[in-house]
C-alpha beads as a LAMMPS data file, in Angstrom:
LAMMPS data file: protein, C-alpha beads

88 atoms
87 bonds

1 atom types
1 bond types

-500.0 500.0 xlo xhi
-500.0 500.0 ylo yhi
-500.0 500.0 zlo zhi

Masses

1 110.0

Atoms # bond

1 1 1 -152.294 -328.878 198.122
2 1 1 -153.475 -329.849 201.422
3 1 1 -152.768 -328.898 204.570
4 1 1 -152.797 -331.556 207.751
5 1 1 -155.010 -331.096 210.685
6 1 1 -152.456 -331.748 213.049
7 1 1 -149.082 -329.556 212.715
8 1 1 -145.288 -331.123 213.364
9 1 1 -145.523 -329.645 217.076
10 1 1 -148.531 -331.864 217.925
11 1 1 -147.719 -335.246 215.926
12 1 1 -144.045 -335.382 217.454
13 1 1 -145.884 -334.837 220.722
14 1 1 -147.795 -338.009 219.343
15 1 1 -145.230 -340.278 219.051
16 1 1 -143.123 -339.005 221.903
17 1 1 -145.975 -340.355 223.667
18 1 1 -146.588 -343.765 222.704
19 1 1 -142.326 -343.842 222.496
20 1 1 -143.223 -343.891 226.782
21 1 1 -145.252 -346.461 226.808
22 1 1 -149.508 -344.983 225.713
23 1 1 -151.299 -347.868 223.236
24 1 1 -151.312 -346.673 220.214
25 1 1 -154.994 -348.441 219.585
26 1 1 -155.661 -345.761 222.509
27 1 1 -153.689 -342.503 220.738
28 1 1 -155.225 -343.243 217.472
29 1 1 -158.471 -342.769 218.623
30 1 1 -158.253 -340.431 221.501
31 1 1 -156.418 -337.973 218.963
32 1 1 -159.359 -339.853 215.729
33 1 1 -156.124 -340.579 213.591
34 1 1 -156.166 -343.686 211.987
35 1 1 -153.602 -346.521 212.548
36 1 1 -151.977 -346.406 208.771
37 1 1 -152.223 -342.767 210.032
38 1 1 -149.822 -343.339 212.488
39 1 1 -147.550 -345.435 211.475
40 1 1 -147.026 -343.011 208.299
41 1 1 -145.953 -340.361 211.153
42 1 1 -143.939 -342.413 212.704
43 1 1 -141.923 -343.679 209.644
44 1 1 -141.635 -340.521 208.549
45 1 1 -140.909 -338.568 212.281
46 1 1 -139.611 -341.075 214.285
47 1 1 -136.973 -339.161 217.276
48 1 1 -137.379 -336.093 215.527
49 1 1 -137.176 -332.723 217.611
50 1 1 -139.779 -330.402 216.789
51 1 1 -136.692 -328.019 215.557
52 1 1 -135.965 -330.300 213.089
53 1 1 -139.015 -331.101 211.391
54 1 1 -139.855 -327.572 210.418
55 1 1 -136.212 -327.752 208.831
56 1 1 -137.674 -331.012 207.068
57 1 1 -140.183 -329.249 206.187
58 1 1 -138.711 -326.080 204.613
59 1 1 -136.619 -329.225 202.835
60 1 1 -139.316 -330.155 201.089
61 1 1 -140.921 -326.910 200.404
62 1 1 -137.635 -325.438 199.286
63 1 1 -137.242 -328.648 196.934
64 1 1 -140.686 -328.836 195.815
65 1 1 -140.293 -325.159 194.569
66 1 1 -136.715 -326.224 192.636
67 1 1 -138.494 -328.478 190.966
68 1 1 -141.554 -326.797 189.524
69 1 1 -138.192 -324.588 187.658
70 1 1 -136.175 -327.522 186.622
71 1 1 -139.651 -328.555 185.013
72 1 1 -140.096 -325.345 183.385
73 1 1 -136.462 -323.886 182.186
74 1 1 -136.434 -327.634 180.923
75 1 1 -140.137 -326.864 179.008
76 1 1 -138.625 -323.898 177.776
77 1 1 -135.410 -325.699 176.269
78 1 1 -137.199 -327.651 174.729
79 1 1 -139.101 -325.619 172.451
80 1 1 -136.601 -323.801 172.187
81 1 1 -134.745 -326.329 170.051
82 1 1 -138.024 -327.262 168.215
83 1 1 -137.860 -323.753 167.123
84 1 1 -134.253 -323.985 166.143
85 1 1 -134.758 -327.333 164.548
86 1 1 -137.024 -325.907 162.319
87 1 1 -135.076 -322.203 161.058
88 1 1 -133.891 -323.671 157.408

Bonds

1 1 1 2
2 1 2 3
3 1 3 4
4 1 4 5
5 1 5 6
6 1 6 7
7 1 7 8
8 1 8 9
9 1 9 10
10 1 10 11
11 1 11 12
12 1 12 13
13 1 13 14
14 1 14 15
15 1 15 16
16 1 16 17
17 1 17 18
18 1 18 19
19 1 19 20
20 1 20 21
21 1 21 22
22 1 22 23
23 1 23 24
24 1 24 25
25 1 25 26
26 1 26 27
27 1 27 28
28 1 28 29
29 1 29 30
30 1 30 31
31 1 31 32
32 1 32 33
33 1 33 34
34 1 34 35
35 1 35 36
36 1 36 37
37 1 37 38
38 1 38 39
39 1 39 40
40 1 40 41
41 1 41 42
42 1 42 43
43 1 43 44
44 1 44 45
45 1 45 46
46 1 46 47
47 1 47 48
48 1 48 49
49 1 49 50
50 1 50 51
51 1 51 52
52 1 52 53
53 1 53 54
54 1 54 55
55 1 55 56
56 1 56 57
57 1 57 58
58 1 58 59
59 1 59 60
60 1 60 61
61 1 61 62
62 1 62 63
63 1 63 64
64 1 64 65
65 1 65 66
66 1 66 67
67 1 67 68
68 1 68 69
69 1 69 70
70 1 70 71
71 1 71 72
72 1 72 73
73 1 73 74
74 1 74 75
75 1 75 76
76 1 76 77
77 1 77 78
78 1 78 79
79 1 79 80
80 1 80 81
81 1 81 82
82 1 82 83
83 1 83 84
84 1 84 85
85 1 85 86
86 1 86 87
87 1 87 88
């Protein structure tokens, strides 16, 4: 998975600048991001503090890990069911 150029702290800092009244167009140009990226960040991180953003990242990582475990176990279960169904 690609690691982004900006940390959660930097993203929240940029969003706080926008909330303080800086023009979005200027912020995007200044930081080298597209308007779509800015609005995606705003949708995801609006109103968050740095600690909350870090916790969100941890929960997303844990959720991804758990989904992988469930997928592996489901595959194992299906394989065992297939083997049992083929037994005489």
